[in-house]
C-alpha atoms as a printed R data frame, in Angstrom:
    type eleno elety resid chain resno       x       y       z
1   ATOM     1    CA   UNK     A     1  -6.575  -4.760 -18.245
2   ATOM     2    CA   UNK     A     2  -4.697  -1.613 -19.212
3   ATOM     3    CA   UNK     A     3  -5.624   2.121 -19.477
4   ATOM     4    CA   UNK     A     4  -3.840   5.069 -20.786
5   ATOM     5    CA   UNK     A     5  -3.796   8.131 -18.397
6   ATOM     6    CA   UNK     A     6  -1.490  10.516 -16.472
7   ATOM     7    CA   UNK     A     7  -0.033   9.642 -13.067
8   ATOM     8    CA   UNK     A     8   1.175  13.184 -12.878
9   ATOM     9    CA   UNK     A     9   0.873  16.264 -15.056
10  ATOM    10    CA   UNK     A    10   4.210  15.523 -16.665
11  ATOM    11    CA   UNK     A    11   4.366  11.689 -16.101
12  ATOM    12    CA   UNK     A    12   2.015   9.882 -18.604
13  ATOM    13    CA   UNK     A    13   1.970   6.085 -18.466
14  ATOM    14    CA   UNK     A    14   0.159   2.871 -19.213
15  ATOM    15    CA   UNK     A    15  -1.093   1.024 -16.092
16  ATOM    16    CA   UNK     A    16  -2.453  -2.311 -15.321
17  ATOM    17    CA   UNK     A    17  -5.766  -2.286 -13.605
18  ATOM    18    CA   UNK     A    18  -5.843  -4.808 -10.694
19  ATOM    19    CA   UNK     A    19  -8.872  -4.649  -8.419
20  ATOM    20    CA   UNK     A    20  -7.703  -7.212  -5.772
21  ATOM    21    CA   UNK     A    21  -4.438  -5.009  -5.330
22  ATOM    22    CA   UNK     A    22  -5.475  -3.436  -2.088
23  ATOM    23    CA   UNK     A    23  -3.219  -0.259  -2.431
24  ATOM    24    CA   UNK     A    24  -3.708   2.786  -4.575
25  ATOM    25    CA   UNK     A    25  -0.901   3.028  -7.090
26  ATOM    26    CA   UNK     A    26   2.310   1.097  -7.481
27  ATOM    27    CA   UNK     A    27   5.022   2.399  -9.957
28  ATOM    28    CA   UNK     A    28   7.430   0.179 -11.686
29  ATOM    29    CA   UNK     A    29  11.123   0.736 -11.170
30  ATOM    30    CA   UNK     A    30  11.752   1.899 -14.841
31  ATOM    31    CA   UNK     A    31   9.020   4.368 -14.427
32  ATOM    32    CA   UNK     A    32  10.337   5.738 -11.199
33  ATOM    33    CA   UNK     A    33  13.790   6.178 -12.590
34  ATOM    34    CA   UNK     A    34  12.598   7.612 -15.931
35  ATOM    35    CA   UNK     A    35  10.893  10.544 -14.272
36  ATOM    36    CA   UNK     A    36  13.233  10.772 -11.302
37  ATOM    37    CA   UNK     A    37  10.284  10.413  -8.885
38  ATOM    38    CA   UNK     A    38  12.342   9.333  -5.748
39  ATOM    39    CA   UNK     A    39  14.728  12.212  -6.381
40  ATOM    40    CA   UNK     A    40  11.932  14.624  -6.663
41  ATOM    41    CA   UNK     A    41  10.379  13.307  -3.416
42  ATOM    42    CA   UNK     A    42  13.597  13.716  -1.571
43  ATOM    43    CA   UNK     A    43  14.110  17.179  -2.895
44  ATOM    44    CA   UNK     A    44  10.678  18.076  -1.661
45  ATOM    45    CA   UNK     A    45  11.640  16.668   1.720
46  ATOM    46    CA   UNK     A    46   8.844  14.290   1.529
47  ATOM    47    CA   UNK     A    47   8.934  11.302   3.972
48  ATOM    48    CA   UNK     A    48   9.321   7.977   2.448
49  ATOM    49    CA   UNK     A    49   8.855   4.744   4.256
50  ATOM    50    CA   UNK     A    50  10.686   1.480   3.293
51  ATOM    51    CA   UNK     A    51   8.223  -1.234   2.287
52  ATOM    52    CA   UNK     A    52   7.869  -4.288   0.037
53  ATOM    53    CA   UNK     A    53   5.402  -5.435  -2.600
54  ATOM    54    CA   UNK     A    54   4.175  -9.011  -2.826
55  ATOM    55    CA   UNK     A    55   3.100 -10.615  -6.181
56  ATOM    56    CA   UNK     A    56   3.012 -13.889  -8.023
57  ATOM    57    CA   UNK     A    57   6.770 -13.527  -8.657
58  ATOM    58    CA   UNK     A    58   7.362 -13.053  -4.823
59  ATOM    59    CA   UNK     A    59   8.422 -10.053  -2.768
60  ATOM    60    CA   UNK     A    60  10.307  -7.041  -3.937
61  ATOM    61    CA   UNK     A    61  11.493  -3.786  -2.226
62  ATOM    62    CA   UNK     A    62   9.789  -0.536  -2.510
63  ATOM    63    CA   UNK     A    63   9.321   2.903  -1.038
64  ATOM    64    CA   UNK     A    64   5.983   4.122   0.114
65  ATOM    65    CA   UNK     A    65   5.115   7.877  -0.271
66  ATOM    66    CA   UNK     A    66   2.803  10.121  -2.179
67  ATOM    67    CA   UNK     A    67   2.416  11.794  -5.469
68  ATOM    68    CA   UNK     A    68   0.733  15.137  -5.764
69  ATOM    69    CA   UNK     A    69  -2.150  13.773  -7.743
70  ATOM    70    CA   UNK     A    70  -3.230  10.857 -10.048
71  ATOM    71    CA   UNK     A    71  -5.451  11.526 -12.984
72  ATOM    72    CA   UNK     A    72  -7.615   8.811 -14.552
73  ATOM    73    CA   UNK     A    73 -10.668   9.068 -16.822
74  ATOM    74    CA   UNK     A    74 -11.061  12.869 -16.129
75  ATOM    75    CA   UNK     A    75 -10.891  12.285 -12.382
76  ATOM    76    CA   UNK     A    76  -8.115  13.565 -10.121
77  ATOM    77    CA   UNK     A    77  -7.184  11.547  -7.023
78  ATOM    78    CA   UNK     A    78  -5.407  13.937  -4.599
79  ATOM    79    CA   UNK     A    79  -2.248  12.783  -2.884
80  ATOM    80    CA   UNK     A    80  -2.631   9.044  -3.256
81  ATOM    81    CA   UNK     A    81  -0.381   6.690  -1.201
82  ATOM    82    CA   UNK     A    82   2.050   5.476  -3.817
83  ATOM    83    CA   UNK     A    83   4.506   2.616  -3.968
84  ATOM    84    CA   UNK     A    84   7.826   3.419  -5.720
85  ATOM    85    CA   UNK     A    85   9.176   0.055  -6.733
86  ATOM    86    CA   UNK     A    86  12.798  -0.749  -6.410
87  ATOM    87    CA   UNK     A    87  12.496  -4.233  -7.832
88  ATOM    88    CA   UNK     A    88  15.302  -5.633  -9.924
89  ATOM    89    CA   UNK     A    89  13.360  -8.308 -11.585
90  ATOM    90    CA   UNK     A    90   9.773  -9.497 -12.221
91  ATOM    91    CA   UNK     A    91   6.768  -7.402 -13.273
92  ATOM    92    CA   UNK     A    92   7.602  -4.427 -11.200
93  ATOM    93    CA   UNK     A    93  10.969  -4.096 -13.032
94  ATOM    94    CA   UNK     A    94   9.318  -4.356 -16.410
95  ATOM    95    CA   UNK     A    95   9.327  -1.719 -19.130
96  ATOM    96    CA   UNK     A    96   5.943  -3.047 -20.502
97  ATOM    97    CA   UNK     A    97   3.936  -1.147 -18.049
98  ATOM    98    CA   UNK     A    98   4.223   1.996 -15.795
99  ATOM    99    CA   UNK     A    99   2.596   0.408 -12.787
100 ATOM   100    CA   UNK     A   100  -0.526  -0.874 -11.097
101 ATOM   101    CA   UNK     A   101  -3.904   0.650 -10.098
102 ATOM   102    CA   UNK     A   102  -5.375  -0.870  -7.117
103 ATOM   103    CA   UNK     A   103  -8.580  -0.854  -5.082
104 ATOM   104    CA   UNK     A   104  -7.765   2.490  -3.337
105 ATOM   105    CA   UNK     A   105  -8.153   4.330  -6.605
106 ATOM   106    CA   UNK     A   106 -10.858   2.070  -8.313
107 ATOM   107    CA   UNK     A   107 -13.202   2.485  -5.414
108 ATOM   108    CA   UNK     A   108 -14.057   5.903  -6.766
109 ATOM   109    CA   UNK     A   109 -15.367   4.371 -10.001
110 ATOM   110    CA   UNK     A   110 -17.819   1.868 -11.449
111 ATOM   111    CA   UNK     A   111 -15.465  -0.157 -13.673
112 ATOM   112    CA   UNK     A   112 -16.807  -2.136 -16.628
113 ATOM   113    CA   UNK     A   113 -14.609  -4.457 -18.676
114 ATOM   114    CA   UNK     A   114 -15.596  -4.601 -22.264
115 ATOM   115    CA   UNK     A   115 -13.733  -7.753 -23.435
116 ATOM   116    CA   UNK     A   116 -15.400  -7.828 -26.782
117 ATOM   117    CA   UNK     A   117 -13.834  -4.439 -27.833
118 ATOM   118    CA   UNK     A   118 -10.805  -4.494 -25.383
119 ATOM   119    CA   UNK     A   119 -11.850  -1.457 -23.427
120 ATOM   120    CA   UNK     A   120 -12.145  -0.540 -19.763
121 ATOM   121    CA   UNK     A   121 -14.891   1.898 -18.862
122 ATOM   122    CA   UNK     A   122 -14.587   4.086 -15.794
123 ATOM   123    CA   UNK     A   123 -17.706   5.889 -14.397
124 ATOM   124    CA   UNK     A   124 -16.745   8.269 -11.486
125 ATOM   125    CA   UNK     A   125 -18.637   7.827  -8.299
126 ATOM   126    CA   UNK     A   126 -17.961   9.756  -5.042
127 ATOM   127    CA   UNK     A   127 -15.505  12.507  -4.332
128 ATOM   128    CA   UNK     A   128 -11.903  11.297  -4.266
129 ATOM   129    CA   UNK     A   129 -10.007  12.058  -0.956
130 ATOM   130    CA   UNK     A   130  -6.235  11.766   0.035
131 ATOM   131    CA   UNK     A   131  -5.506   8.248   0.809
132 ATOM   132    CA   UNK     A   132  -4.153   6.841   4.006
133 ATOM   133    CA   UNK     A   133  -1.722   4.061   4.933
134 ATOM   134    CA   UNK     A   134  -0.646   2.133   8.061
135 ATOM   135    CA   UNK     A   135  -0.617   4.394  11.032
136 ATOM   136    CA   UNK     A   136   0.988   1.884  13.422
137 ATOM   137    CA   UNK     A   137   4.249   1.701  11.833
138 ATOM   138    CA   UNK     A   138   4.322  -2.118  11.211
139 ATOM   139    CA   UNK     A   139   5.119  -4.011   8.136
140 ATOM   140    CA   UNK     A   140   3.603  -7.450   8.290
141 ATOM   141    CA   UNK     A   141   4.799 -10.638   6.728
142 ATOM   142    CA   UNK     A   142   2.695 -13.839   5.947
143 ATOM   143    CA   UNK     A   143   3.052 -16.850   3.812
144 ATOM   144    CA   UNK     A   144   0.654 -18.457   1.367
145 ATOM   145    CA   UNK     A   145  -1.659 -20.312   0.935
146 ATOM   146    CA   UNK     A   146  -3.265 -19.283   4.106
147 ATOM   147    CA   UNK     A   147  -1.497 -15.919   4.728
148 ATOM   148    CA   UNK     A   148  -1.581 -16.519   8.529
149 ATOM   149    CA   UNK     A   149  -0.230 -15.892  10.951
150 ATOM   150    CA   UNK     A   150   0.905 -12.360  10.609
151 ATOM   151    CA   UNK     A   151   4.424 -11.684  11.682
152 ATOM   152    CA   UNK     A   152   6.156  -8.375  12.269
153 ATOM   153    CA   UNK     A   153   8.732  -7.980   9.537
154 ATOM   154    CA   UNK     A   154   9.640  -4.320  10.316
155 ATOM   155    CA   UNK     A   155   8.877  -1.676  12.963
156 ATOM   156    CA   UNK     A   156   9.258   1.914  11.692
157 ATOM   157    CA   UNK     A   157  11.307   4.324  13.653
158 ATOM   158    CA   UNK     A   158   9.365   7.131  15.477
159 ATOM   159    CA   UNK     A   159   6.040   5.275  15.100
160 ATOM   160    CA   UNK     A   160   3.282   4.219  17.441
161 ATOM   161    CA   UNK     A   161   4.598   0.567  17.199
162 ATOM   162    CA   UNK     A   162   8.176   1.348  18.203
163 ATOM   163    CA   UNK     A   163   6.903   3.516  21.116
164 ATOM   164    CA   UNK     A   164   4.736   0.605  22.316
165 ATOM   165    CA   UNK     A   165   7.761  -1.912  22.220
166 ATOM   166    CA   UNK     A   166   6.653  -3.939  19.310
167 ATOM   167    CA   UNK     A   167   9.519  -6.033  18.098
168 ATOM   168    CA   UNK     A   168  10.532  -7.710  14.712
169 ATOM   169    CA   UNK     A   169   9.317 -11.365  14.895
170 ATOM   170    CA   UNK     A   170   6.335 -10.691  17.010
171 ATOM   171    CA   UNK     A   171   3.362 -12.758  15.821
172 ATOM   172    CA   UNK     A   172  -0.170 -11.009  15.930
173 ATOM   173    CA   UNK     A   173  -2.678 -12.906  18.298
174 ATOM   174    CA   UNK     A   174  -5.421 -10.306  18.402
175 ATOM   175    CA   UNK     A   175  -6.424  -6.699  17.864
176 ATOM   176    CA   UNK     A   176  -9.045  -5.157  20.085
177 ATOM   177    CA   UNK     A   177 -10.374  -8.684  20.895
178 ATOM   178    CA   UNK     A   178 -10.394  -9.772  17.314
179 ATOM   179    CA   UNK     A   179  -8.606 -12.994  16.768
180 ATOM   180    CA   UNK     A   180  -5.834 -12.589  14.135
181 ATOM   181    CA   UNK     A   181  -7.061 -16.019  12.666
182 ATOM   182    CA   UNK     A   182 -10.323 -14.145  11.742
183 ATOM   183    CA   UNK     A   183  -8.454 -11.332  10.068
184 ATOM   184    CA   UNK     A   184  -7.027 -11.136   6.645
185 ATOM   185    CA   UNK     A   185  -3.936  -8.814   6.209
186 ATOM   186    CA   UNK     A   186  -6.052  -6.300   4.296
187 ATOM   187    CA   UNK     A   187  -8.433  -6.111   7.247
188 ATOM   188    CA   UNK     A   188  -5.631  -5.727   9.749
189 ATOM   189    CA   UNK     A   189  -4.424  -2.812   7.491
190 ATOM   190    CA   UNK     A   190  -7.865  -1.209   7.579
191 ATOM   191    CA   UNK     A   191  -7.936  -1.375  11.433
192 ATOM   192    CA   UNK     A   192  -4.600   0.372  11.614
193 ATOM   193    CA   UNK     A   193  -5.608   3.323   9.358
194 ATOM   194    CA   UNK     A   194  -7.657   5.184  11.938
195 ATOM   195    CA   UNK     A   195  -5.960   8.430  13.128
196 ATOM   196    CA   UNK     A   196  -6.313   9.000  16.867
197 ATOM   197    CA   UNK     A   197  -7.715   5.543  17.544
198 ATOM   198    CA   UNK     A   198  -6.346   3.572  20.538
199 ATOM   199    CA   UNK     A   199  -5.581  -0.047  19.644
200 ATOM   200    CA   UNK     A   200  -4.744  -2.904  21.883
201 ATOM   201    CA   UNK     A   201  -2.615  -5.728  20.330
202 ATOM   202    CA   UNK     A   202  -1.796  -9.017  21.873
203 ATOM   203    CA   UNK     A   203   1.442 -10.470  20.386
204 ATOM   204    CA   UNK     A   204   3.278 -13.819  20.765
205 ATOM   205    CA   UNK     A   205   6.891 -13.313  21.453
206 ATOM   206    CA   UNK     A   206   9.063 -16.258  22.212
207 ATOM   207    CA   UNK     A   207   6.040 -18.289  23.275
208 ATOM   208    CA   UNK     A   208   4.725 -15.683  25.601
209 ATOM   209    CA   UNK     A   209   1.815 -13.236  24.871
210 ATOM   210    CA   UNK     A   210   2.547  -9.616  25.411
211 ATOM   211    CA   UNK     A   211   0.285  -6.816  25.149
212 ATOM   212    CA   UNK     A   212   1.024  -3.483  23.156
213 ATOM   213    CA   UNK     A   213  -1.268  -0.387  23.321
214 ATOM   214    CA   UNK     A   214  -0.963   2.011  20.361
215 ATOM   215    CA   UNK     A   215  -2.394   5.321  19.557
216 ATOM   216    CA   UNK     A   216  -2.543   5.592  15.804
217 ATOM   217    CA   UNK     A   217  -1.352   8.591  13.831
218 ATOM   218    CA   UNK     A   218  -0.376   9.480  10.205
219 ATOM   219    CA   UNK     A   219   3.190   8.704   9.352
220 ATOM   220    CA   UNK     A   220   2.850   9.997   5.706
């Protein structure tokens, strides 16, 4: 479903509403370029983290950061975590939409789909707050159809993960006693979005289990 609104005071757009998308906002490559959003972020000395988006067409590169606010249905979402697509092909490189609205925005609304009239109705609930993203400094990779195991694709510099010795290629065995086989990727992401929390991970590395202790902190 699509809905017209402003992603920023000067950046109106038409967005796809995708409740299963666990993030807040993802902006397409043409939209990012049209409004110079990456350049603006760099000029404001905003930290941007290299990331990737996964969809039906596969994986594509992106930068993760924040926009000042996201306005929809008369409600302002402050400083949502935002994906700035760098995709060269697929849906995130399309001019047909400006981006995707996901769960981290939609959770502030009761959303009703009026298929008969082609409308999406947003009823506000709760007070929106600035969103958070991964606080460990790990980008995970996993493959369909089961999306397990979770493998470390990237370790961010100057992050709890890098300080704890987590390495690219490590495979998650458990977090705080929770078996990774019982955890979906989105649940792992939630466990790693708790500022100040101390987390113990067991990782498989070259056939040997190693332990990493992290103290989570905001990276954006």
